[in-house]
Steps between C-alpha positions, in 0.01 A plus 500: 500500500649833392564739786332838502817642656737440206700816421337669799650745749466505876512880494174509304330239718605697809305816410174414683695428819710816469187711450343357812819561700523852360873471433725490194755244391819683401766363267825486699747245355747389765722199574321257730631154405762308697735425208732803551556385860694195379814712470441740793698461825321292766182476289680249275565255783180314423295509178129566542305522176186626677683790663506861387789732426728674746491806273124531554552494878780757467281720283223483761734591786640791296151614404392548861835599649390855578186381680664221699863569591570154641179307434423174672421259216286185500457226240225255604595264212875529539591205277875496437544837672529763226322769703682444829842475330450823307360675808808394697730640230320833547530492878124449542378268778290225347286198573390214282237234559521160331304179548722277285787390732745470210438856383508621862845341531624654173379852582632481857848393390509779243456772765665366817840382373654819359762521775638152426868477408532414127827319571341287769219407261746398226706289741185321618397434139842350425458268798157391375637430151775285652263316733424129464190514721175417320140593585227286352268674255128531586327174407245668273779667298733203445352397166726507195234721347615771741879451504752285316662260756854653485350849537285385791807356672683834474196682638487258794868570558450877502202475734690264730791742521272791587302298755822398675578863589434561870485879554673634810402865456246713313729566205563129452122443508466764229774329297309171519176671395673667204637163389153345528358783290774451241420128494126562460557747218684245281257210539281563196802570277647168620178309436321362195235767550450859395296785643348724234305607700344171614717207601508226238720232348740582217561236233800678350686613812841339559659544843866406544603290798697778669243775430390530868859557615574763235168680545533500879852642487387771257197594711705529820753717315217735398379512860849585628532778242161641601585490870816698426293741290246558778767545766684751279214706358220450757678494839215682678244258356663213689324625813168583331219290644365242255279221628310230315208350692389141436122490488179574315437863403133446581604491866858625544598867520836670566573622854496867394304724264612542140516788253512294182358160413654384172401160372403278210235249607462164327333533163183310421684295237520146629868524593561276799733686736565180701534218247706730278768492773463139613863419406647766728243443775567127505878527515496766773251307712203734458284230342576131544216377281239617251249482786704758697509727197125468437426590863702820463346585161147490643594778745616739228315743274306269272618393155305294248654163591393520863325196643132459415421423863629841608274671246198296612563616858534858380161489324330450838704754695439861593691700239562842353329594175387798294279542189797488261612163636148359474463621139837351405415167662170487314671574167767234556237240593293581190804477272609168648149366450499621140838340430394170652840441660768694685804406707314589822121526511533658845700790351239762607557403864879496454483857369279596793741344749792692350331831576379381840861409585629834374234696690600325824868580439439862405266549798772369731810679368324834449479518879880536502493798260552844654274794406644642179659167416469328164421147389637408155403173333646374173238268355382354172144455377368172357288339233316193629256300286459800266415724797715802573603524867632850591707386797668840535171688510334258740795534739478878465130478588580285803758758608238774478256291704773469765528878527785567257493750215578382146786736415603342173464209259814483286519260207857371518499267199289284273515122505332215314228275632609142553164381369459728198833638383340776293326648807706777658502506878692746715701531818407792718645687795207568734578793733284537810545766769384514860358829624 
């Protein structure tokens, strides 16, 4: 059945919502994707395809520098730590909140280890590379589909060498954590998988036996260079408070009020933020089985491969809604019925749960925002079963309902729909202000 959305534009479909909000969408191209971070000091320690750019965070801090001299910054979806790292480089106290324990570990290491001796790190890495201690791989990742046997053996050797370190002081603990982060960051490159952006098997990838050793050595060298860079060019930032809290942003708030909330929430695109990192989570002990990973996934902002049981429970719960959400659900349901089949017939409820989750999170973290403070969200809209879902505008509406003023809706870039490549979606910076 031919889609009615072929060659369509989200900007045109957004007009009725914009009119009701009484605001304009302005064209403001700006860098928001993570890719440039792969060569930036500290940011490059761990790749995170779902992250956004350090230059966007820097631009935001510069933009409001005159209003907030040393703003306290919060990212309630801290991910791999782009916001807290860039805030630290600017001498701004910052907090991050993260439910995924792997990402919490990554972001924490990126902001708390800047005072570590580069030489001590390199010596420890040499000892690990020379070690003959082996740590057994997680049972659910030992398949030859994941790693070639000689590669797996070298990974077990690296992990065994790191695990054998017994820290005697805080710096040695930081050294061990840096080595674990370096190890985690090379796992996908050492595997028979690729992440682009979802994790999947590669039929053409060839990994040499010694790849883990070479990649690990290279990653640690980059870390040592970046530590030297931070200690040379950001000496005052070493003492700047940066804390990453492990928990759910629906419930957890920082211990002090914030001037800026800068974040990019999960997109409603089916990307699984847990299973996409199962390799790293398994090796670092954050998920010993697929059951562990599923349990964590069900606590996060919903994606479209969430368990059907969770959605059935949601249907009978007390939940947030508004007329836009109800209209969108009705349209999705009608289109699925017309098609006769769809990957999830409960998609209307999945969409509803996404906004219910986001409303709970926004309602919670807004309480940490000082009067005059701003809440910036980088978010993309969606096309689901031929129904346009203006995620950015719905979140702006939720912000208004929570007492914030919609200060701006900036279209950062266009992107293509995964379902209909000719349909042009957008990514937007939603700017909300308190008071």
